[in-house]
C-alpha positions in Angstrom: 92.3 86.7 136.8 95.0 88.2 134.6 95.9 91.8 135.2 94.7 94.6 133.0 97.4 95.6 130.5 98.4 99.3 130.6 99.1 100.9 127.3 101.2 103.9 126.4 100.2 105.4 123.0 103.0 107.0 121.0 101.2 108.8 118.1 97.6 109.8 117.9 97.0 109.7 114.2 94.5 107.6 112.3 96.0 104.3 113.6 96.8 105.2 117.2 93.8 107.4 118.1 91.0 106.1 115.8 91.9 102.4 115.3 93.9 100.9 118.2 92.9 103.1 121.2 89.1 102.2 120.9 89.9 98.6 121.5 90.2 99.6 125.2 86.5 100.3 125.1 85.7 96.9 123.6 87.8 95.1 126.2 87.9 97.4 129.3 88.7 94.4 131.5 91.8 93.7 129.5 93.3 97.0 128.4 93.7 100.5 129.8 95.2 103.6 128.1 97.7 104.9 130.7 99.8 107.5 128.8 99.6 109.3 125.5 101.8 111.4 123.2 101.4 113.4 120.1 102.8 116.6 118.5 99.1 117.8 118.1 98.0 119.2 121.4 94.3 119.2 120.4 94.5 115.4 119.8 96.3 114.9 123.1 93.6 116.9 125.0 90.8 115.0 123.3 92.2 111.5 123.8 93.1 112.3 127.4 89.5 113.3 128.1 88.0 110.3 126.3 90.2 107.7 128.1 90.6 109.5 131.5 94.4 109.9 131.0 95.8 112.3 133.7 97.6 115.4 132.5 100.8 114.1 134.1 100.7 111.2 131.6 100.2 113.4 128.5 103.2 114.4 126.4 103.9 116.5 123.3 106.1 113.9 121.6 106.9 110.2 121.7 110.4 111.1 122.7 109.1 113.0 125.8 106.9 110.0 126.7 109.8 107.5 126.4 112.1 109.7 128.5 109.9 109.2 131.5 110.1 106.4 134.0 108.1 103.4 132.6 104.4 104.4 132.6 102.8 101.3 131.2 103.3 97.6 130.3 103.3 98.1 126.6 103.7 100.9 124.1 101.9 101.2 120.8 104.2 103.0 118.3 102.0 104.5 115.6 104.1 107.4 114.4 105.5 108.0 110.9 107.6 105.2 109.2 111.0 106.8 109.6 110.4 107.6 113.3 109.7 104.0 114.4 113.2 102.7 115.1 114.5 105.8 116.9 111.5 105.5 119.3 111.3 101.7 119.5 114.8 101.1 120.6 114.8 103.4 123.7 111.3 102.1 124.5 112.5 98.5 124.5 115.4 99.5 126.7 112.9 101.1 129.1 111.2 97.7 129.4 108.2 98.2 127.1 106.8 95.4 124.9 105.8 96.9 121.6 102.9 96.9 119.2 104.7 98.5 116.2 102.9 100.0 113.2 104.1 98.7 109.9 106.5 99.0 108.2 109.2 98.5 110.8 111.5 100.9 108.9 112.5 101.6 105.3 116.1 101.0 106.3 116.9 97.2 106.6 119.8 97.9 109.0 117.4 99.7 111.3 115.0 96.7 111.1 117.8 94.4 112.1 118.7 96.7 115.0 115.2 96.4 116.4 115.4 92.6 116.2 118.8 92.7 118.0 117.7 95.0 120.8 114.4 93.2 121.4 116.4 90.0 122.0 118.9 91.7 124.2 116.1 93.2 126.3 114.0 90.1 126.2 111.0 92.1 125.0 108.2 91.3 122.5 107.7 93.3 119.4 104.6 92.6 117.2 104.3 94.3 113.9 100.8 95.4 112.8 100.2 93.1 109.8 96.5 93.3 110.7 95.2 91.2 107.7 96.4 88.0 109.2 93.8 88.4 112.0 90.8 88.9 109.8 88.0 86.3 109.6 88.6 86.2 105.8 92.3 85.3 105.8 92.0 83.1 108.9 89.6 81.0 107.0 91.7 81.0 103.8 94.7 79.8 105.8 92.6 77.0 107.2 91.5 75.9 103.8 95.0 75.9 102.4 96.4 74.1 105.4 93.8 71.4 105.0 95.5 70.2 101.8 92.3 70.3 99.8 94.2 71.8 96.8 97.4 69.9 97.5 100.7 71.8 97.3 100.5 75.4 96.3 102.4 75.9 93.1 101.3 79.4 91.9 99.6 82.4 93.3 98.2 85.4 91.4 97.5 88.3 93.8 96.3 91.9 93.4 96.2 94.8 95.8 93.6 97.2 94.6 94.5 100.4 96.4 91.6 102.4 95.0 91.8 105.6 93.0 90.7 107.9 95.9 92.9 106.1 98.5 95.9 106.5 96.2 95.1 110.2 95.8 94.5 110.7 99.6 97.4 108.7 101.1 100.1 108.4 98.4 99.8 111.6 96.3 98.5 114.3 98.7 99.1 112.5 102.1 101.7 111.3 104.5 103.1 108.5 102.4 103.5 110.4 99.1 107.3 110.8 99.1 109.7 108.0 99.8 112.4 110.5 100.9 110.4 111.3 104.0 108.5 108.0 104.5 108.8 104.6 102.7 108.6 103.2 99.1 105.0 102.5 98.2 105.7 98.8 97.9 106.9 98.6 101.5 104.4 101.0 103.1 101.3 99.5 101.4 102.3 96.0 100.4 104.4 94.6 103.3 100.8 93.5 104.3 100.6 91.5 101.1 104.0 90.0 101.2 103.4 88.9 104.8 100.1 87.4 103.8 101.4 85.6 100.8 104.3 84.1 102.7 102.1 83.1 105.6 99.3 81.6 103.5 101.6 79.6 101.3 104.0 78.6 104.1 106.9 79.3 101.7 110.1 81.3 101.6 111.1 83.7 98.8 114.3 83.1 97.0 114.4 86.0 94.5 112.3 88.9 93.2 111.9 91.0 90.0 109.7 94.1 89.7 108.6 96.9 87.4 106.6 100.1 88.2 106.6 103.8 88.1 104.5 107.0 88.7 102.4 106.8 85.6 99.7 109.4 86.1 100.3 111.7 89.1 102.8 114.1 87.8 102.7 117.6 86.3 103.0 116.6 82.6 99.8 114.6 82.9 97.8 117.5 84.3 94.6 118.2 82.2 94.3 121.6 80.5 93.0 124.3 82.9 94.2 122.5 86.0 95.2 124.8 89.0 97.5 124.0 91.9 94.5 123.6 94.2 91.1 122.1 93.5 89.1 125.0 94.8 91.2 127.7 93.1 89.0 127.9 89.9 90.2 124.7 88.4 88.7 124.3 84.9 89.3 120.6 84.8 87.4 120.0 88.1 84.1 118.8 86.6 85.6 115.7 85.0 88.4 115.0 87.4 87.6 112.0 89.7 90.5 113.0 92.0 88.9 116.4 92.7 89.2 117.0 96.5 85.7 118.4 96.8 84.3 115.2 95.2 86.3 112.8 97.4 85.9 114.6 100.7 82.5 116.3 100.4 80.1 115.1 97.7 81.1 111.4 97.1 78.4 109.2 98.5 80.9 106.7 100.0 83.6 109.0 101.2 82.0 112.5 101.5 81.1 114.4 104.6 78.0 115.8 103.0 76.6 112.2 103.1 77.3 111.7 106.8 80.9 110.3 106.5 83.1 111.5 109.4 85.6 108.7 110.0 88.7 107.9 107.9 89.8 109.5 105.6 88.0 112.6 106.7 89.3 112.6 110.2 92.8 112.8 108.8 91.9 115.9 106.8 90.5 117.7 109.9 89.9 116.6 113.5 86.2 117.1 113.6 84.8 116.7 110.0 81.9 118.9 108.9 81.2 120.3 105.5 82.6 123.7 106.7 85.7 122.3 108.3 86.5 120.0 105.4 86.0 122.9 102.9 88.4 125.1 104.9 90.9 122.3 105.1 91.0 121.6 101.4 91.2 125.3 100.7 94.4 125.7 102.6 95.8 122.2 103.6 97.6 119.4 101.7 94.5 117.4 100.9 93.2 120.2 98.6 96.2 120.1 96.3 95.9 119.1 92.6 97.1 115.5 92.3 99.2 116.4 89.3 101.1 119.1 91.2 102.2 117.6 94.5 105.6 116.6 95.7 104.9 112.9 95.5 107.4 110.4 94.1 106.0 107.0 95.1 104.7 104.7 92.3 101.0 104.4 91.4 101.4 100.9 90.0 103.9 98.1 90.4 104.2 94.4 89.5 106.3 91.9 91.4 107.3 88.3 90.5 108.5 86.1 93.4 110.5 82.9 92.9 110.2 80.7 95.9 112.9 78.4 97.3 110.8 75.3 96.4 110.4 76.3 92.8 106.8 77.6 93.2 106.0 81.2 92.1 103.9 84.2 93.2 102.9 87.3 91.3 101.6 90.5 93.0 100.1 93.5 91.3 99.7 96.8 93.3 97.6 99.4 91.5 96.1 102.7 92.4 93.9 102.5 89.3 90.9 100.6 90.7 87.4 101.7 91.5 87.5 100.3 95.0 90.1 99.1 97.5 90.3 95.3 97.9 92.5 92.3 97.7 92.1 89.2 95.5 94.1 85.9 95.3 93.9 83.0 92.9 95.8 80.2 94.5 96.6 77.2 92.3 97.7 73.8 93.7 98.5 70.3 92.6 95.0 69.1 93.4 92.8 72.1 92.9 92.4 75.9 93.0 91.1 78.6 95.4 89.8 82.0 94.4 89.6 84.4 97.3 87.9 87.7 96.9 88.1 89.9 100.1 85.7 92.5 98.8 83.0 89.9 98.2 83.9 87.9 101.4 83.9 84.7 99.3 86.4 81.9 99.1 85.7 79.5 96.2 87.4 76.1 96.5 87.5 73.8 93.5 89.3 70.5 93.8 90.1 69.2 90.3 87.3 67.1 88.9 84.8 68.2 91.7 82.2 70.8 92.3 83.1 74.3 93.6 82.4 75.0 97.2 81.7 78.6 98.0 82.5 79.7 101.5 80.6 82.9 102.5 82.9 84.5 105.1 80.2 87.1 106.0 78.5 84.3 107.9 81.5 83.3 109.9 81.8 86.6 112.0 79.9 89.7 113.0 82.7 92.2 113.2 84.2 93.3 109.9 85.1 96.8 111.0 88.7 98.1 110.7 90.7 96.3 108.0 87.9 93.7 107.5 87.8 92.9 111.2 91.6 92.6 111.7 92.3 95.6 113.8 90.4 94.7 117.0 91.4 91.1 116.8 95.1 91.9 116.4 95.1 94.3 119.4 93.2 91.8 121.6 95.5 88.9 120.7 98.5 91.1 121.4 97.1 92.1 124.8 96.2 88.5 125.6 99.7 87.4 124.8 101.2 90.1 127.1 98.9 89.3 129.9 99.4 85.5 129.3 95.6 85.1 129.1 96.1 82.9 126.1 99.0 81.3 124.2 99.8 83.3 121.0 98.5 81.8 117.7 100.5 81.4 114.5 98.9 84.7 113.4 101.1 86.8 115.7 103.5 88.7 113.5 106.7 89.0 115.6 109.4 91.4 114.3 111.5 88.4 113.2 108.6 87.0 111.1 107.9 90.5 109.7 111.4 90.8 108.4 110.7 88.4 105.5 107.9 90.7 104.2 110.3 93.6 104.4 113.1 91.8 102.6 110.6 91.0 99.8 109.4 94.6 99.6 112.8 96.1 99.6 114.1 93.6 97.0 111.1 94.6 94.8 112.0 98.3 95.1 115.7 97.6 94.4 114.6 95.6 91.3 112.2 98.3 90.1 114.9 100.9 90.3 117.3 98.6 88.4 114.8 98.1 85.5 113.6 94.7 86.7 116.9 93.1 87.6 116.5 89.9 89.6 117.4 90.4 93.3 118.4 87.4 95.4 116.9 87.9 98.9 119.9 86.3 100.6 121.9 89.4 99.5 119.6 91.4 101.7 119.2 88.9 104.5 123.0 88.8 105.0 
């Protein structure tokens, strides 16, 4: 029997504490939380109790954890974007294999350094492109690889961020300002670039892009708006971004309707109507979306020219009612329309009837990124323990670099008013 893999968790935010750690409860025979670190002592105390982590293996920062003698087989690094590399490199040199939250880094030189050090230390680094592991995209990849629509010539893709998710994460939240985190197109859409490259089996040659912060800025604030939603804002009634609506009264996201997981557990550790109200009175998630220190885009379009002459377009928008992904994939022998929110894949070979694949019937677990989170962690743990050979879904740091080159080329193009950026200029 393969040994249980011991995990050190560096970062106890939404991904570390609430998404990846619980996989240890699903597969207790495979995975054990052996050490934890976070700057929030309340989170450390709570996670330690939940997973029986001894006090001697609890730390107040990732750096303090990494400074110790090696305490586990692998480390999950789920801290903020600009912290990843400074923590990953010493962890690799300590002998840890890594599950690294995306993006690797907003600095391509730092990304290259991780690749270099991982090779030097003969360590594995897997980047958390969780969508590859979902039942939906696993099936879509199978369909495309079957050749039923021939060679892929053109893809039209859209990443619907969702209006309240945009407000939560990218206007009020941790990823609102690229000076302290990452450009929006890297943070949110390295997922999408990774998917599109993997699904098509192609390599990108060049990119052009446009986008900006259209709405979430002070000059677009409605009359009567105040700096905080609960400070007597006169525009509150008709504002869909009102914090009270999103976090308390909304039927899908509000604590008053029994919602207590993400995004509410980011606003406060133990969400109740009272604790959420207090948090939005005083904390960052109660700020007016027109008066924050955000600078990341709220919409962006990207055109990708592939090395074989095929093309891909990607739209990222915060102006959608729900969060979802959609692809129309057009080939030499047919087309596929893939709607993740509907869990349907419609395959139409030219001149033949459409086959509708209902992905909801292909699996039972669609929790956490449409079922990707648990599957990714399990596959990583199996790879480390050598319980199974890794599949082509595994997103090694080398593979993930291509998605980062695309994203950073898109940002460079956007800032240069749509100039065409050749990816080889970034790869070299």
